[in-house]
N, C-alpha and C positions, 0 to 999 in steps of 0.2 A: 798138415795144413789146417790153420785155425779158421773157424767160421765165426763171423761177427753177426750179431743179431741187432737189427734196427728196430727198437721198440718205440712206437709213436705215441702210445697212450696206454694207461692202465685204468680200467674201470673199477672205482671203489666198491661198486656193488659186488665185484667178484672177490674182494678181499675181506676176510673176517678176523676180528680179534676177540679174545675172551674178555667180556665186560668186567668180570670179577678181577682179572689181573690189572686192567686199567684203573678200576676203582681203588684197588689196593695201592697202586703206584701214586695216585693223586693224594690218597690219605697220608702216605709217608711224606710226601713233599710238603704237606700242609702242617706237619707237626714241628714244634720248636726244637732246635738242636739241643740235645741233652749231653752235658759233659760226662765223661767217664768217672765214676766214683766207686769207692769201696763201701762196705757197710758202715764204716766210721765217718762217712761223709767227707772223705778226703780224696782228691783226685786232680786231674789235669784236663786240658783241652777246653775250647770255648763251649758255651751253651748255657743252660739254665739248670741250677741245682737247688732242690728243696730238701732240707735236712729235717730229721725228726726232732721233736721237742724233748730233749733229754740231756744227759751230761756226756761230755766227750773227754775221756781221760787223756787222750793224746792230742786234743785240739781238733779244729776244723781248718785244714790248710789246702789251698788250691793254687795252681799255676796255669797261666794261659800264655801262649806264644803267638797265636794268630786268631783273630776274631775276638768277640766280646764275651765276658763272663758275668753271670748273675748268680749269686749265692744267697739263699734265704735260710737262716737257721731257726726261724720261728721262735718258739719259746724255750730255746736251749738255756740251761741254768749254769753250766760250767764248760769251759774250754780247756781244762786241765793244764798240761805242761806246754801245749803248743799254741794256745790262744786261737782266735778266729782270724786267720791271716790269708791274704791273697797276694800273689806276685804276678805282674803282667809285664810283657816286653813289647817293643815296637809301638804300634798305635792301638793296641788292645785296651778297651775300656773295661772298668770293673764296677759292678754294683753289688753292695753288701747290705743285707737287711737283717736286723734282729727284732724279734717280736716283743710281746708285753710282759713276759715272765721276768721277775727279778733274779739276779744272779747270786750264787752262793758265796759266802765269805769265809766259810769254815775250811778245814783241810781238804774237803772235797771240791772246793772252788777252783777258780783259775789261778794257777801259780806262774803262768808265763809273764815275762816282763812287760809285754804289750797285750792288753785284753783283746782289743779289736784293732787290726792294722792292715794296711795295704800299701804296696809299692807299685809304681808304674814308670814307664819311660815317657812317651808322648801321649799316652792314653789318659782319659779322664777317670777320676775316682769319685764314687758316690757312696756314702755310708749313712744309713738311716736306722735309728733305734726307736722302739715303741715306748710304751709307758712303764716298762720294767727297767730296773737299774742296771748300769754297767759297772761292775766292781769285781775286784779280785781279792786275793789274800795279801794283806798289807805288806809284809816284809818283802814280797817278791815284785810287786807292781811298780813299774816306772811310768807307763803311759796307759791312760784309760782308753783313749782312741788316738790312733796315729795314722796319718796319710802322707806319703812322700812321693812326689813325681820328680824323677831326675831330669825330665825334659819339660815340655810346656803344657803338660796336662792340667786341666781344671780340677779343682777339688771342691766337693760339696759335702758338708757334714750336717746332719739334722738329728737332734736328740729330743726325746720326749720325756726323759726322767733323769734321775741323778747319775752323774758320771763321777766315780770315786777312784782316783788313782792312789789308793791306800788311805789309811787314816793320817791324822796330822801329827802323830807321835812316833809310830814304829815303822812307817813305810820309808821307801827310798827317799833320801833328802833332796834328790833332784827330780822328783816325780812331777809329771805334767798331766793335767786333766785331759785336754784335747790339743793335739799338735798337728799342724798342717804346713807343708812346705812344697814349693814348686819353683821351677826355674823359668818363670815368665807366664805361667797360667794364672787364672783367677781363683781366689779362695772365697768360699761362702760358708759361714758357720751360722746355724740357727739353733740356739741352745734353749731347750724347753724345760730344763730342770737345774737343780743345784750342781755345782762342780767343786770337788775337793781335791787338793794336791798340796805338795809341800814346797814347790818352787814356783810354778806358773799355772794359772787356771786355764787360760786360752792363749795359745801361741800360734801366730800365722806369719810366715815369711814367704813372699811371693816373687821377689827379685824382678820387679817390673810389671807384674800383673796387678790387678785390683783386688782389694780385700774388703769384704763386707761381713761384719760380725753383729749379730743381734742376740740378746739374752733376756729371758724373763725369769731366770733363776739367780740365786745368790752364788757368789764365788768366794770360797773359803780357802785361804792359803796360809800355811804355817810350817815352821821348822827349817827354814833356810834363810841365809843372810842376803839372798838376792831375790826377794819376793816380788812377784808381779801378778796382779790379777789378770790383766790382759796385755799381751805384747804383740804388736803388729808392725812389720818392717817390710817396706817395698819402695820402689821409686814411682809406682803407680798411685792410684787413689785409695784412700782408706776411709771407710765409713763404719762407725761404731754406734749402735743404738741399744741403750739399756732401758728396760722397762721400769715402770714406777715401783715395782716390788723388788727390784734388783739392787742388792748391796754387795760391796766388795769388802770382805773381812780379811785383814792381814793379822794372823794370830800372834806371831812373833817376828820381830824385825820389821823394818819398814823401808821399802824402796819405792815402788810405784803401784798404785791401784790400776793405772793405765799408762802404758808407754807406747808411743808411736814414733816411727822414723821414716821419713820420705826423702832424706837428704840424697843429693845426687840426681834428683829428677824433678819433674814438674807436677807430680801428683798432689792432689788436694787432700786435706784431712778434715773430716767432719765428725764431731763427737756430740751426740744427743744423749744427755745424761739427766738423771734425777739426783736428789740430794743424798742418796744412799751410798755414794762413792766417797770413801773417807780419806785414805792416804794420798800422797801427792800424785798429780797427773803431770807427765812430761810429754810434750809433743814437739819433736824435732822436724823441721821442714826444709825442703829445697826451695824452689821458686814458686811452688804451689801455695794456694791460700789455706789458712787454718781457721776453722769455725768451731767454737765450743758453745753449745746451748745447754744450760742447766735449768731444769724446771722443778717446781715444787709439787709433789703429789697432792692431789685433791683429798682433803680430809674425809 
């Protein structure tokens, strides 16, 4: 026969908990989630990863399938054969940061096809570099920085120094300095240094999202018959702002210093330029307005 107890109340004064256990629990709850990594700063799962400022022979690669991921490689000077790369699925967002140290271009440098790269589905991608250069070993490099969202993720790329997708003679003939593409998200590029590549300096394809590109550095492109300093394609809005010190140099061959295309949509195109832009500009539009402002730098 079971007996049932009818408990009307419990006095908290009669219940005690170890304060040290409670404090430890609260401390653990307040700490940021850390992704699982090995000594080479490669791993998986969401969280925050801070890597040592060193060279990584096999690269720094991370994956995340649920939750957001932040990876900071600080002053790393080489990403070896693997590059600095993250892969996210679902709605996971990715944030990647490189510090102020310049990267090696010798045999000890990055030999991966993409120096810094990220892919996502519907999650956002943010890549920021400091005042140190982003560059690899010329014969191997195809992309200096590349971000691709197969869904509607937004992409934000901010650079503080030179991005060199190989030199203009021996590197991959289809090399691109900074490349971003998304299927409906917005793309923002803020370029704070020079960009070197053999095919395209800055390329952005948003497929309906808006594109905003600003640059205070020069774009030097050479070695391909389809040269473009800047290429921006979407049916959304396009805004390109080049600083007074920004020039677009097409070393061999001539196609476009700037090429934009909003055909098939109502997106507007606004180009704010100075006279350092040399080769032809082509802006194709749908039903949206086109505005080109060209200013003369103050002596």
